[in-house]
N, C-alpha and C positions, 0 to 999 in steps of 0.2 A: 782476833776479831770477836765481837759479841755474837752470841747464837742469833740465827737468822730471825727467829720470832721476836727478838727484843732489839733489833737493829733499826736505825732510821738512816734513810738515804736521800740525798739531794741529787736531782738530776736536772741539769740546765738543758734548755732546748728540748724539752719534753713534750712539745706540742705535735711534733711529727717526726717521721724518719727514724733515725738511730736512737734519738733521745726517747721517743715514745716507746720504741721497742724495748729499750733498757728499762724504763720505768714499769712497763707491764710485766716483764720478766722478773724483776726483783719483787714486785708486788705479790707475784704468784708464789714467791718463797716466804711469804708472810713478813716481809720487810715493809715497814712504813715508809711511804714515798712521798716526799715533797717534790712536786712536778713544777719546774720553773720555766716560764717562757714569756716572751713579749706580747703575744696575742692572746688575749683572755679567752676567746672562744675556743681556740685550739687546746688550751690547757685544760679547760673545763670539759672538753670532749675526752681528753686522755684520762682525767680523773673519774669522770662518770663511768667510762669503760671499765676501769680498775675496780671501782666500788661495785659495780653490777656483777662482778665476778667474786665478790666477797673480800676484795683487798681493801687495804687502808691507804688513802692518798690525800694529799692537800695541794690545792691549787695555789700557785704563787705567781703573780704577775710582776715582772721586772724586766728592765733593759739591763743586761749584764755589764754594760759599760757605764752605768749611772750608779755612783757610789750611794746616793741617798736611797734610791729605790732598792738596791741590793741590801743595805743595812736593814731597811724595813722588812724585806722578805726573809732574811735570815732570823731577824727577831721574831717574826711571826711563826717561823719553823720551830725555833726553841720553845716559844710560848706554848705551842700546840703539843709538841712531842717530848720536850725536855732534854733532848740530847741529839747528837749527831755522830754517826759512825762511818758513813760512806758518802763520797762526794764524786760524782761523775760530771766533769766539766766538758760538756759536749757542745753547747751553744756556739755558733759562729756563722760567718758568711763567706762566700766566695768573693764577694764584692765585684769591683771593676778589673777586668783583665785587659790591658792595653800596653803598647809599647811604652818604654820607661820615659820617653820624651813626650809622650802623648798623656800619660797618667797624670791626673791632676793632683796638686797636693791635698785637697780635701777629700779626694777619693782614696789616696793612701792613708790618710788619717783615719777615715772611717773603718777601713779594714783592720788597722792596727788597734783602733780603740775597741772594736768589738772582740776580735779574735784574741788580742794579746792583753790589753787592759782588762777586758772581761774575764779572761782566765785568772789574771792576777787578783782582780777584786774578789772573784769567787773563792779563791784559796785563802787570800788575806783575811776575809771574814769568817771562813769556815774552820781554818786550822786551830784557833783557840778552843773551839768546841771538841775537836777530835782530840786535843791535848787533854782536855778535861775528862773525856770518855777513857783515856788511858791507852787507847790504840785506835786505829782506823785504816781505811784504804781510800786512796784517791786514784782515779783514772782520768787522764786528760785525753780527749778525742783529737788527734792530730791528723795526719793525712800521709798518703805515699808522696804527695807533692812536697817538695823541700826536704824529704828524708831519703827517699830512694829515686825519685824521678824529678827531672827539671825540664820537661819538654812541653808543658802546657803553655800554650802561647800567651804571653803578656801577663802571667800570673805572679809577677815579681812580689807584690804586696802579700798576696796569699802565702806563697811559699816561705816568705821571710817569717810569717807568724807561725807556720806549722813547724818550721825548723826551731824556731824559739821555744815552742811548747815542749819539744823533746828535750832541749837543753834545760828548761825549767824542771821537767820530769826527773832528769838525772841530778841535777843540783839539790832539788828538794828531797829526793830519796836519801841523799847523804845527811842533809840537814835535820830531816824529821825521823830518821831511823831510830834515834835514842828515845823517841817518844812512842815507839811501837807503831808508828804510821807509815804505811807503804805507799808509794807513789809509781804508778806505771802509765804507759801511754799505749793507746791503740792507734794504728795508721791505716784506716780504710783506703782501699782503692775505689773504683767505680761501684757505688752502691745504689740500688734503686730507690732514690729519694727525690724530693722536689727541689733540692738545692741548686741544681743546674738551671732551673727555670727562673731562678732569682739572681742570675749571673749576667752582668753586662760585659760584652766583648767588643772590642774595637781593634782594628788593625791586625787581625789574625794573619793575614797574608804576609805582613812585614816581619812577624817574628816566628811563625810556625816553620818547623822542619818537617817536610813532607815524607812521611813513611807510611806504608801501607802493609798490613799483616793479612794474608789470605784468609786466615781462620780467626781473625779477631786479635785484639791485643790483651786477652785475658787467657792465658794457656790453660787453665784448669777448666774453663767452661766454654772454651771456643768463642770467647768474646762477650758472653752474657754477663751483666753486672751481678754483684751479689745482692743478698738481702739485708735489710736492717737487722733482722733477727740473728743472722750470722755474726755480725759485729757485737750484738747484745749478748750472745752466748759467750764470747771471749771475755767481754767485760764482767759478766757474771762469775766466771772463773776468777779473774784478777781481783775481785772484791771479796772472794770467799776465803775461808779458812784452808781450802785446798792450795792456795797460792801463798801461804803464810811465809814462804822464804823467797818470794819473787818481788823484787823492787828495783826501781830504776831501769826499768826494761821496756823499750818499744816493741810492740807486736804488731807486724803487718798482717792485715786482713784484706788481701787483694787478689787471691787466686793466682799469685805469680806475675800479675801486671807490672808491678814496679821493677822486677827483674828483667822483664822484656824491654820496657821503655827506657 
C-alpha cells in the first residue's frame, strides 16, 4: 500500500452512515478522499466536515448503478488526484422486503441494480487505476444478511446481493492478487444508520419466524446496535498496510448477532 499521506480513496455511499464514517476516518489519516453519493447535499456536508478539520476531500455525485454517471465521477477523481489506491464499495439499499410471490420484478431489479450492478460498476471502473498504481485495497460492504443470517422477513433480493458481494470478494482476491490488490469484505449487523428508514416492508407476518431474545439479539451489547465508526475502524485496518497479508476475507462486525440469529 502507498503511504497514507500519498493515498487516494474512493468511498461510495459517503453521504451518511457507514460511508460517511469511513470517509471521515480515512481523511483524518491524511488520505485524499473522494466521497461519492447520489444526494448532492449529503455529500457536500460530508466533504465540508472533512475540509473543516483540515482534510482533503472531493465531492462526487453519481448513481452507482448508472454507468455514464460513474464513468464521469471516476474521471473527475483521477483528474483531481491523479491516482487511486483504496476503494470502499459501501453504497447500497435495503430495497423492498416482501414475500417472494409478492415481491415485484421491478422491485427485485432495483435492489440488484444498486447493490450488485453498482458494486460491479464501481470495481470495473476503479480496478484499472489500482493496477496502474501497482497495488491497492478494496473493501466491499456486505451484511450479516445472506452470509450468516437468513431470518430477515422477505429480504430475498437483499440477501442475494449481499451473498453475491462476498462471492465477488473471494473471486477477485484471487484474480487481482498478482497485481498487489487486496479485496476484503465487511459484514455489519445492526448498525445505527438511517438505512432501515428507507426500507419498504410488506407481508412480514407471512414470512417471519417469531423468536424473542429476552436480552436482545446482539449478545455483545444486550441488543443495542453498533455504531458506524465501529465498522469504519475495521475498514481502516483492512485498507492499511497492517492488513497487507489479508485478502479474500469477510469480517463480521455484528456483536455476535449473526451467530445468534
